C-alpha atoms as a printed R data frame, in Angstrom:
   type eleno elety resid chain resno       x       y       z
1  ATOM     1    CA   UNK     A     1  84.323  98.211  94.855
2  ATOM     2    CA   UNK     A     2  82.661  96.632  91.845
3  ATOM     3    CA   UNK     A     3  82.601  92.917  91.421
4  ATOM     4    CA   UNK     A     4  81.502  92.674  87.776
5  ATOM     5    CA   UNK     A     5  84.859  92.365  86.038
6  ATOM     6    CA   UNK     A     6  88.362  91.246  86.846
7  ATOM     7    CA   UNK     A     7  91.345  92.746  85.063
8  ATOM     8    CA   UNK     A     8  94.475  90.830  86.149
9  ATOM     9    CA   UNK     A     9  97.087  93.476  85.217
10 ATOM    10    CA   UNK     A    10  95.022  96.235  86.826
11 ATOM    11    CA   UNK     A    11  94.437  94.193  89.978
12 ATOM    12    CA   UNK     A    12  98.095  93.221  90.232
13 ATOM    13    CA   UNK     A    13  99.103  96.867  89.885
14 ATOM    14    CA   UNK     A    14  96.579  97.805  92.571
15 ATOM    15    CA   UNK     A    15  98.147  95.206  94.888
16 ATOM    16    CA   UNK     A    16 101.671  96.460  94.167
17 ATOM    17    CA   UNK     A    17 100.626 100.035  94.965
18 ATOM    18    CA   UNK     A    18  98.639  99.183  98.110
19 ATOM    19    CA   UNK     A    19  99.725 101.243 101.107
20 ATOM    20    CA   UNK     A    20  97.939  99.263 103.810
21 ATOM    21    CA   UNK     A    21  97.169  95.724 104.850
22 ATOM    22    CA   UNK     A    22  93.477  96.632 104.945
23 ATOM    23    CA   UNK     A    23  93.539  97.531 101.252
24 ATOM    24    CA   UNK     A    24  95.289  94.258 100.425
25 ATOM    25    CA   UNK     A    25  92.754  92.237 102.410
26 ATOM    26    CA   UNK     A    26  89.889  93.965 100.598
27 ATOM    27    CA   UNK     A    27  91.513  93.277  97.250
28 ATOM    28    CA   UNK     A    28  92.133  89.636  98.188
29 ATOM    29    CA   UNK     A    29  88.498  89.281  99.249
30 ATOM    30    CA   UNK     A    30  87.426  90.643  95.862
31 ATOM    31    CA   UNK     A    31  89.697  88.167  94.058
32 ATOM    32    CA   UNK     A    32  88.353  85.275  96.148
33 ATOM    33    CA   UNK     A    33  84.777  86.278  95.273
34 ATOM    34    CA   UNK     A    34  85.648  86.124  91.568
35 ATOM    35    CA   UNK     A    35  87.225  82.706  92.059
36 ATOM    36    CA   UNK     A    36  84.326  81.367  94.143
37 ATOM    37    CA   UNK     A    37  81.889  82.438  91.424
38 ATOM    38    CA   UNK     A    38  83.962  80.777  88.712
39 ATOM    39    CA   UNK     A    39  84.789  84.102  87.017
40 ATOM    40    CA   UNK     A    40  88.536  83.508  87.246
41 ATOM    41    CA   UNK     A    41  90.540  80.311  87.266
42 ATOM    42    CA   UNK     A    42  93.125  78.871  89.610
43 ATOM    43    CA   UNK     A    43  95.958  80.416  87.589
44 ATOM    44    CA   UNK     A    44  94.647  83.970  88.094
45 ATOM    45    CA   UNK     A    45  93.983  83.242  91.765
46 ATOM    46    CA   UNK     A    46  97.533  81.955  92.255
47 ATOM    47    CA   UNK     A    47  99.025  84.916  90.388
48 ATOM    48    CA   UNK     A    48  97.129  87.377  92.559
49 ATOM    49    CA   UNK     A    49  97.998  85.430  95.719
50 ATOM    50    CA   UNK     A    50 101.696  85.738  94.887
51 ATOM    51    CA   UNK     A    51 101.454  89.494  94.304
52 ATOM    52    CA   UNK     A    52  99.300  90.144  97.390
53 ATOM    53    CA   UNK     A    53 101.492  88.009  99.683
54 ATOM    54    CA   UNK     A    54 104.654  89.643  98.354
55 ATOM    55    CA   UNK     A    55 103.280  93.127  98.953
56 ATOM    56    CA   UNK     A    56 102.029  92.144 102.411
57 ATOM    57    CA   UNK     A    57 105.507  90.884 103.260
58 ATOM    58    CA   UNK     A    58 106.962  94.209 102.082
59 ATOM    59    CA   UNK     A    59 104.511  96.159 104.222
60 ATOM    60    CA   UNK     A    60 105.264  94.041 107.305
61 ATOM    61    CA   UNK     A    61 109.013  94.512 106.787
62 ATOM    62    CA   UNK     A    62 108.551  98.253 106.404
63 ATOM    63    CA   UNK     A    63 106.436  98.448 109.549
64 ATOM    64    CA   UNK     A    64 109.040  96.464 111.504
65 ATOM    65    CA   UNK     A    65 111.831  98.739 110.296
66 ATOM    66    CA   UNK     A    66 109.856 101.831 111.302
67 ATOM    67    CA   UNK     A    67 109.093 100.406 114.743
68 ATOM    68    CA   UNK     A    68 112.752  99.502 115.262
69 ATOM    69    CA   UNK     A    69 113.863 102.993 114.290
70 ATOM    70    CA   UNK     A    70 111.520 104.487 116.899
71 ATOM    71    CA   UNK     A    71 112.817 102.072 119.552
72 ATOM    72    CA   UNK     A    72 116.426 103.061 118.792
73 ATOM    73    CA   UNK     A    73 115.518 106.747 118.979
74 ATOM    74    CA   UNK     A    74 114.033 106.341 122.472
């Protein structure tokens, strides 16, 4: 994971395609590092937060649905 440049569309796409919470947390950490170093502004941080949180919510919902389907099958 390189920390030299931040491409908002690329990072948002990466968040939308993330298949795990771990990947999202790593991406969020990367975004926070850019913000802490002043390489991105509050707008970019907020945009990424919205995408990451939305995807995390989707992943949690999917996991819950899968767990419920296994409980019904038992």
